C-alpha positions as CSV (number, residue, x, y, z in Angstrom):
1,M,122.1,100.2,96.8
2,I,119.1,100.3,94.8
3,R,119.0,103.6,92.7
4,I,116.3,104.8,90.6
5,Q,117.0,107.5,88.2
6,K,114.3,109.5,86.3
7,L,112.2,106.9,85.9
8,S,109.2,107.4,83.7
9,K,106.3,105.3,83.1
10,T,103.1,105.9,80.6
11,F,99.8,103.9,80.2
12,D,97.4,104.8,77.3
13,R,99.1,108.4,77.2
14,T,98.6,109.0,81.1
15,P,101.5,109.5,83.1
16,V,102.0,107.1,85.9
17,L,105.5,107.8,86.9
18,T,107.5,111.1,86.1
19,D,111.3,111.5,86.4
20,L,111.4,109.6,89.6
21,N,114.3,109.6,91.6
22,M,114.9,107.0,94.5
23,T,117.4,105.7,96.6
24,I,117.3,102.7,99.0
25,Q,120.6,102.2,101.1
26,T,122.0,98.6,101.5
27,G,120.9,96.9,104.8
28,S,118.0,99.3,105.5
29,I,114.0,99.2,105.1
30,Y,112.6,101.8,103.1
31,G,108.7,102.8,103.5
32,L,107.0,103.9,100.2
33,I,103.9,105.5,101.0
34,G,101.3,107.6,99.1
35,V,97.6,107.7,98.3
36,N,95.8,105.4,95.9
37,G,96.9,106.0,92.3
38,A,100.2,107.5,93.4
39,G,102.0,104.8,91.5
40,K,103.6,102.5,94.0
41,T,102.5,99.3,92.4
42,T,103.8,100.6,89.1
43,L,106.8,101.4,90.5
44,I,107.4,97.9,92.4
45,K,106.8,96.2,89.1
46,N,109.2,98.2,87.3
47,M,111.9,97.6,90.1
48,S,111.2,93.8,89.9
49,G,111.8,94.0,86.3
50,M,107.9,93.1,85.4
51,L,107.4,96.4,83.8
52,R,110.1,98.3,81.7
53,G,109.9,102.1,82.2
54,D,109.7,104.4,79.2
55,G,112.9,106.4,80.3
56,G,115.2,106.2,83.2
57,S,117.1,103.6,85.0
58,I,116.9,101.2,88.0
59,T,120.2,99.7,89.2
60,Y,120.7,97.3,92.0
61,D,124.4,97.8,93.2
62,G,125.4,99.3,89.9
63,E,123.7,96.7,87.7
64,S,120.8,97.2,85.8
65,I,117.5,95.3,86.3
66,W,116.3,95.1,82.5
67,E,116.8,91.6,81.1
68,N,119.1,90.7,83.8
69,D,118.0,87.0,84.9
70,M,121.2,86.8,87.4
71,L,120.2,89.8,89.3
72,K,116.5,88.8,89.5
73,Q,117.9,85.6,91.2
74,S,118.4,88.2,94.1
75,I,115.3,89.8,94.4
76,G,112.3,88.8,96.1
77,L,108.8,90.1,95.4
78,I,105.7,89.6,97.4
79,P,102.9,91.4,95.1
80,D,99.7,92.7,96.5
81,D,97.7,90.5,94.1
82,L,99.2,86.9,94.6
83,Y,99.1,84.1,92.2
84,F,99.2,80.5,92.4
85,P,98.7,77.9,89.6
86,N,95.5,76.1,90.4
87,G,95.7,72.7,92.2
88,Y,99.2,73.4,93.7
89,S,100.3,72.6,97.1
90,L,102.7,74.5,99.0
91,R,104.9,71.4,98.5
92,D,104.6,72.1,94.8
93,M,105.3,75.6,95.0
94,R,108.3,74.7,96.6
95,S,109.7,72.4,93.8
96,V,109.1,75.4,91.7
97,Y,110.9,77.9,93.7
98,S,113.9,75.5,94.7
99,G,114.3,74.5,91.0
100,F,114.5,78.3,89.8
101,Y,116.5,80.2,92.6
102,E,120.1,78.8,93.0
103,N,120.0,80.1,96.6
104,W,117.2,78.2,97.7
105,N,117.1,77.2,101.5
106,D,115.2,74.1,102.3
107,D,115.9,74.7,106.0
108,R,114.4,78.3,106.2
109,F,111.4,77.2,103.8
110,H,110.6,74.7,106.5
111,Q,111.2,76.4,109.6
112,L,109.0,79.1,108.1
113,T,106.1,76.9,107.4
114,E,106.1,75.5,110.9
115,L,106.4,79.0,112.4
116,F,103.1,79.9,110.3
117,K,101.5,76.3,111.0
118,L,101.0,76.0,107.3
119,D,100.4,72.5,105.9
120,E,102.9,71.8,102.7
121,K,100.6,69.2,101.4
122,A,97.3,71.3,101.3
123,K,96.1,73.0,97.9
124,I,97.0,76.6,98.3
125,R,93.2,77.3,96.8
126,T,91.9,76.1,100.1
127,F,93.9,78.7,102.1
128,S,92.5,82.1,103.3
129,K,93.7,85.3,102.0
130,G,95.9,85.6,105.1
131,M,97.2,82.2,104.7
132,K,98.2,82.6,101.2
133,K,100.2,85.8,102.1
134,Q,102.1,83.7,104.6
135,A,102.7,81.1,101.9
136,A,104.2,83.3,99.4
137,F,106.4,84.9,102.5
138,C,107.6,81.5,103.0
139,L,108.6,80.9,99.4
140,V,110.1,84.3,99.0
141,M,112.3,84.3,102.2
142,A,113.7,80.8,101.3
143,T,115.3,82.2,98.3
144,M,117.7,84.2,100.6
145,P,116.9,87.4,98.6
146,A,119.6,90.2,98.9
147,Y,116.7,92.8,97.8
148,L,113.0,92.5,99.0
149,L,110.0,94.2,97.2
150,L,107.0,94.1,99.3
151,D,103.6,95.5,98.2
152,E,100.9,95.7,101.1
153,P,103.0,92.5,102.7
154,I,100.6,92.4,106.1
155,D,97.2,92.8,104.5
156,G,95.0,90.1,105.9
157,L,97.3,89.1,108.5
158,D,96.4,88.8,112.1
159,P,98.4,90.6,114.6
160,I,100.5,88.0,116.0
161,V,101.4,86.7,112.4
162,R,102.2,90.3,111.4
163,K,104.7,90.5,114.2
164,L,106.4,87.3,113.4
165,V,106.6,88.7,109.5
166,W,108.3,91.7,110.7
167,K,110.7,90.0,112.8
168,A,111.9,87.7,109.9
169,I,112.3,90.5,107.9
170,V,114.4,92.7,110.4
171,D,116.4,89.6,111.1
172,D,117.5,89.1,107.9
173,V,118.2,92.9,107.7
174,A,120.7,92.7,110.6
175,D,122.0,89.3,109.7
176,R,122.5,89.5,105.8
177,R,122.3,93.2,105.2
178,M,119.2,92.7,103.0
179,S,117.7,95.6,101.6
180,V,113.8,96.1,101.9
181,L,111.2,98.2,100.1
182,V,107.8,98.0,101.8
183,S,104.9,99.8,100.4
184,S,101.8,99.7,102.7
185,H,98.8,101.9,104.0
186,N,99.7,100.7,107.7
187,L,101.7,103.7,108.6
188,K,101.7,102.7,112.3
189,E,103.5,99.6,111.9
190,M,106.1,101.0,109.2
191,E,106.8,103.7,111.8
192,G,108.1,101.2,113.7
193,I,110.2,99.4,111.4
194,C,111.4,101.7,108.6
195,D,114.6,103.6,108.4
196,Y,113.6,105.8,105.5
197,I,110.4,107.2,104.2
198,G,109.4,108.1,100.8
199,I,106.3,109.8,99.9
200,L,105.4,109.4,96.2
201,S,102.7,111.8,94.9
202,H,101.0,111.9,91.5
203,G,104.1,109.4,90.3
204,R,106.8,111.8,91.5
205,M,108.8,111.5,94.9
206,L,107.6,114.3,96.8
207,M,109.9,113.7,99.8
208,E,112.5,110.9,100.8
209,R,114.5,111.2,104.3
210,E,115.5,109.0,107.1
211,L,112.4,108.7,109.5
212,D,114.1,110.4,112.5
213,S,114.9,113.3,110.3
214,V,111.4,113.7,109.0
215,K,110.1,113.5,112.8
216,N,112.9,116.2,113.8
217,D,111.3,118.4,111.1
218,L,107.6,118.7,111.6
219,H,106.0,119.3,115.0
220,K,102.6,119.6,116.7
221,I,102.5,122.4,119.1
222,Q,99.9,123.0,121.7
223,I,100.0,126.4,123.3
224,S,97.7,128.8,125.7
225,Y,97.7,132.4,126.7
226,G,94.7,132.5,128.7
227,K,93.0,135.9,128.0
228,N,96.1,137.4,126.5
229,K,96.1,135.9,123.2
230,P,98.5,137.5,120.7
231,E,98.0,138.8,117.4
232,Q,98.2,136.3,114.5
233,D,101.2,137.9,113.1
234,A,103.0,136.9,116.4
235,F,104.1,133.9,114.7
236,A,105.0,135.5,111.2
237,G,108.4,134.2,111.6
238,L,107.3,130.5,111.9
239,D,106.4,128.0,108.7
240,V,103.1,127.1,110.3
241,L,101.0,124.7,108.2
242,R,98.1,124.8,110.4
243,R,96.6,126.6,113.3
244,E,93.2,126.0,114.8
245,S,91.8,127.4,118.2
246,R,89.9,125.2,120.7
247,G,88.7,128.0,123.3
248,T,91.8,129.4,124.8
249,V,94.0,126.5,123.5
250,D,95.7,126.6,120.1
251,L,97.2,123.7,118.4
252,M,99.6,124.2,115.1
253,I,101.7,122.0,112.9
254,V,104.9,123.8,112.5
255,K,107.8,122.9,110.2
256,G,111.4,123.5,110.8
257,R,113.9,123.5,113.7
258,I,112.3,122.6,117.3
259,D,114.8,125.2,118.9
260,H,113.8,128.1,116.4
261,I,110.3,127.3,117.0
262,E,110.5,126.9,120.9
263,K,112.6,130.6,121.0
264,A,110.0,132.2,118.9
265,I,106.9,130.7,120.7
266,R,108.4,131.3,124.5
267,A,109.0,135.1,123.2
268,T,105.3,135.5,122.9
269,D,104.8,134.6,126.8
270,P,102.6,131.8,126.7
271,V,101.0,130.0,129.8
272,I,100.9,126.5,128.3
273,F,103.4,125.2,125.7
274,D,103.5,121.6,125.0
275,I,105.5,119.8,121.9
276,L,103.3,116.7,120.9
277,P,104.6,113.6,119.2
278,L,103.7,113.4,115.7
279,S,102.7,110.3,114.0
280,L,103.8,109.0,110.5
281,E,100.3,109.2,109.2
282,E,100.0,112.9,110.6
283,I,103.4,113.8,108.8
284,F,102.2,112.1,105.6
285,I,99.1,113.9,105.6
286,Y,100.7,117.3,106.2
287,E,103.6,116.9,103.6
288,L,101.2,116.2,101.2
289,G,98.7,119.0,101.8
290,G,99.5,121.2,104.4
291,E,96.7,123.7,105.8
292,D,95.0,123.6,102.4
293,D,94.3,120.0,102.3
294,E,91.1,119.1,103.3
295,I,92.1,115.9,104.9
296,S,94.5,117.6,107.1
297,K,91.4,118.6,108.9
298,L,90.2,115.6,110.0
299,I,93.4,114.7,112.2
300,F,92.5,117.9,114.5
């Protein structure tokens, strides 16, 4: 388990992370989402030990990350801004990684480079952005990490390669109970693989819950009453985040238990009553802003 407690980090007197708490369960995939500037990359750098917080703690199964070289052996990091030494080939990088990581698995490395059709002898500087991301993935996954930290891991990858990457990650979670943190703007793909979701806003954890639980708490409702539309206060007992009328049809985003919502709406005798699926993207927008957020208007 990865546990972060009251983590704070300031740059030039500007708070980037403030009293942040977060928990990643062993053998789970945790999706970290937030707008640009929310503090996601800073958080990941602290989790990897590249940065040290001004306050708070980060522990992996009870061990602190700070100045803990043995623990860092079990942490795999793929940052958004990749760096490879100039002139190095993938084979050269293999020598570097295998010399540093005690659990290096040569078979896994070659298996992945063959899967992605990467030339181990080619200079990495000749690779495209997507190929460099694949090269980093081959190297990091071959260290057999117990904890994997990913910052925009599928950026620049084509759809086929993205599926191969996610499959390799999910297989390791299932086979070795690897714990994964993934930060990405591709909410559609995260929705398909994540067990838990954390929403980071202005350096604080706005919400973290199981993804299924989040979906069960926020609902898109479509209703129509024909010409017998009830008064606005007919829904006063519901937590309506947004309501918009389109002719005789109303769309509402409602927070709460679906049985309570359904009972309250059916009591108003609607002609049409549908519960529509909400995407992770919609949940993200409404959890961040609700009806006062101008961005939320774009998804109606």
